[in-house]
PAKEMI-692578 format. One record per residue: chain; x, y, z of N, C-alpha, C in turn. Coordinates in nm, 3 decimals, padded with zeros to 5 digits. Layout:
   chain       n.u       n.v       n.w      ca.u      ca.v      ca.w       c.u       c.v       c.w
       A         X         Y         Z         X         Y         Z         X         Y         Z
...
***
This chain:
   chain       n.u       n.v       n.w      ca.u      ca.v      ca.w       c.u       c.v       c.w
       A   -01.549    02.387    01.882   -01.410    02.357    01.899   -01.385    02.208    01.888
       A   -01.284    02.170    01.812   -01.254    02.029    01.795   -01.157    01.985    01.904
       A   -01.179    01.866    01.951   -01.091    01.810    02.051   -01.033    01.676    01.998
       A   -00.923    01.633    02.053   -00.862    01.514    02.008   -00.845    01.418    02.128
       A   -00.856    01.287    02.100   -00.833    01.187    02.202   -00.685    01.155    02.216
       A   -00.603    01.204    02.128   -00.460    01.172    02.131   -00.388    01.268    02.223
       A   -00.294    01.210    02.295   -00.207    01.292    02.380   -00.085    01.326    02.305
       A   -00.017    01.433    02.335    00.102    01.471    02.264    00.203    01.361    02.246
       A    00.223    01.278    02.353    00.318    01.168    02.346    00.283    01.057    02.250
       A    00.147    01.049    02.214    00.100    00.949    02.122    00.126    00.984    01.974
       A    00.154    01.104    01.946    00.174    01.148    01.808    00.310    01.111    01.757
       A    00.314    01.048    01.641    00.446    01.008    01.582    00.514    01.131    01.524
       A    00.630    01.151    01.563    00.710    01.257    01.504    00.822    01.199    01.419
       A    00.847    01.257    01.307    00.945    01.205    01.214    01.079    01.178    01.281
       A    01.119    01.263    01.373    01.250    01.243    01.433    01.259    01.116    01.522
       A    01.137    01.065    01.563    01.135    00.946    01.644    01.120    00.817    01.566
       A    01.108    00.826    01.433    01.086    00.710    01.350    01.222    00.670    01.288
       A    01.254    00.542    01.297    01.378    00.490    01.238    01.368    00.496    01.087
       A    01.479    00.511    01.024    01.482    00.514    00.874    01.426    00.381    00.821
       A    01.344    00.393    00.717    01.286    00.281    00.648    01.188    00.203    00.733
       A    01.139    00.257    00.837    01.043    00.187    00.923    00.903    00.214    00.873
       A    00.825    00.113    00.848    00.687    00.129    00.802    00.598    00.172    00.918
       A    00.521    00.276    00.894    00.423    00.320    00.994    00.281    00.305    00.948
       A    00.261    00.305    00.812    00.128    00.294    00.756    00.127    00.185    00.647
       A    00.030    00.098    00.653    00.011    00.000    00.546   -00.116    00.033    00.471
       A   -00.104    00.050    00.337   -00.218    00.074    00.251   -00.250   -00.060    00.185
       A   -00.368   -00.110    00.211   -00.413   -00.240    00.159   -00.509   -00.222    00.045
       A   -00.481   -00.279   -00.068   -00.563   -00.259   -00.188   -00.624   -00.397   -00.224
       A   -00.754   -00.420   -00.193   -00.817   -00.541   -00.234   -00.839   -00.538   -00.388
       A   -00.824   -00.658   -00.453   -00.833   -00.655   -00.599   -00.891   -00.783   -00.650
       A   -00.967   -00.771   -00.762   -01.015   -00.888   -00.837   -01.044   -00.845   -00.983
       A   -00.963   -00.905   -01.072   -00.985   -00.888   -01.219   -01.005   -00.742   -01.263
       A   -00.914   -00.658   -01.236   -00.918   -00.523   -01.284   -00.776   -00.475   -01.316
       A   -00.706   -00.547   -01.401   -00.566   -00.523   -01.430   -00.534   -00.380   -01.463
       A   -00.608   -00.322   -01.556   -00.579   -00.182   -01.597   -00.607   -00.080   -01.482
       A   -00.713   -00.107   -01.408   -00.745   -00.017   -01.297   -00.639   -00.031   -01.189
       A   -00.594   -00.152   -01.162   -00.489   -00.172   -01.062   -00.360   -00.105   -01.105
       A   -00.324   -00.126   -01.231   -00.196   -00.064   -01.284   -00.204    00.089   -01.270
       A   -00.315    00.149   -01.306   -00.335    00.296   -01.287   -00.323    00.336   -01.140
       A   -00.380    00.259   -01.052   -00.375    00.286   -00.910   -00.233    00.283   -00.861
       A   -00.163    00.181   -00.892   -00.024    00.165   -00.846    00.069    00.269   -00.908
       A    00.047    00.298   -01.034    00.128    00.408   -01.096    00.105    00.540   -01.028
       A   -00.017    00.565   -00.985   -00.051    00.690   -00.915    00.019    00.692   -00.781
       A    00.014    00.585   -00.707    00.078    00.574   -00.576    00.230    00.588   -00.591
       A    00.278    00.534   -00.698    00.426    00.529   -00.721    00.482    00.669   -00.748
       A    00.399    00.766   -00.789    00.448    00.900   -00.821    00.459    00.987   -00.697
       A    00.407    00.941   -00.585    00.411    01.020   -00.463    00.530    00.981   -00.376
       A    00.574    01.070   -00.292    00.691    01.047   -00.207    00.644    01.026   -00.061
       A    00.569    00.913   -00.042    00.525    00.886    00.092    00.637    00.833    00.173
       A    00.646    00.873    00.297    00.747    00.821    00.390    00.676    00.722    00.484
       A    00.748    00.615    00.514    00.701    00.516    00.614    00.569    00.450    00.575
       A    00.552    00.427    00.446    00.427    00.364    00.390    00.462    00.241    00.313
       A    00.388    00.134    00.336    00.401    00.018    00.249    00.269   -00.004    00.178
       A    00.273   -00.058    00.054    00.156   -00.083   -00.022    00.139   -00.234   -00.040
       A    00.021   -00.285   -00.007   -00.008   -00.426   -00.016   -00.130   -00.449   -00.106
       A   -00.112   -00.532   -00.211   -00.220   -00.570   -00.298   -00.270   -00.707   -00.253
       A   -00.397   -00.723   -00.223   -00.457   -00.851   -00.188   -00.535   -00.895   -00.306
       A   -00.485   -00.989   -00.386   -00.554   -01.033   -00.504   -00.640   -01.155   -00.473
       A   -00.766   -01.144   -00.504   -00.863   -01.248   -00.470   -00.896   -01.341   -00.589
       A   -00.793   -01.409   -00.638   -00.806   -01.508   -00.740   -00.829   -01.453   -00.881
       A   -00.770   -01.340   -00.914   -00.785   -01.282   -01.049   -00.737   -01.381   -01.153
       A   -00.799   -01.373   -01.272   -00.761   -01.456   -01.385   -00.717   -01.373   -01.504
       A   -00.689   -01.244   -01.482   -00.657   -01.151   -01.591   -00.512   -01.116   -01.599
       A   -00.426   -01.191   -01.523   -00.281   -01.159   -01.525   -00.239   -01.050   -01.429
       A   -00.324   -01.009   -01.341   -00.292   -00.901   -01.245   -00.172   -00.931   -01.159
       A   -00.164   -01.059   -01.108   -00.055   -01.096   -01.020    00.075   -01.084   -01.091
       A    00.085   -01.134   -01.214    00.210   -01.124   -01.293    00.249   -00.981   -01.315
       A    00.149   -00.896   -01.344    00.177   -00.753   -01.372    00.237   -00.689   -01.243
       A    00.178   -00.718   -01.131    00.231   -00.658   -01.005    00.374   -00.703   -00.981
       A    00.395   -00.836   -00.995    00.534   -00.889   -00.968    00.636   -00.825   -01.068
       A    00.597   -00.810   -01.191    00.696   -00.758   -01.292    00.712   -00.607   -01.292
       A    00.602   -00.534   -01.282    00.609   -00.388   -01.291    00.623   -00.316   -01.160
       A    00.585   -00.382   -01.049    00.588   -00.317   -00.919    00.648   -00.412   -00.811
       A    00.776   -00.451   -00.829    00.836   -00.544   -00.736    00.841   -00.497   -00.590
       A    00.830   -00.364   -00.571    00.835   -00.309   -00.433    00.699   -00.326   -00.360
       A    00.596   -00.365   -00.435    00.462   -00.383   -00.374    00.454   -00.523   -00.314
       A    00.399   -00.534   -00.193    00.372   -00.661   -00.133    00.247   -00.719   -00.200
       A    00.257   -00.836   -00.249    00.144   -00.904   -00.318    00.100   -01.027   -00.237
       A   -00.024   -01.032   -00.200   -00.084   -01.147   -00.131   -00.181   -01.207   -00.227
       A   -00.161   -01.332   -00.263   -00.251   -01.399   -00.360   -00.343   -01.497   -00.296
       A   -00.467   -01.469   -00.296   -00.574   -01.566   -00.251   -00.616   -01.652   -00.369
       A   -00.604   -01.781   -00.361   -00.639   -01.866   -00.472   -00.792   -01.880   -00.485
       A   -00.865   -01.876   -00.379   -01.013   -01.892   -00.387   -01.081   -01.767   -00.332
***
């Protein structure tokens, strides 16, 4: 038998969540994989996730990935690490 450490009051119910309130952040670390990143973001973009934000953390890519995210996916949060 499976047990859970969560109590009923700890479970988030949709009726208790304010409209457009983020509950889950998906963080995507990235370095020089423009085509792979584009495919990943396109895949995520086709789903209807509620209360989710997507964050790309770019670690100094030199392949134009940052520009691609800004132009093609303006709804994605982009964090650019220079080094």
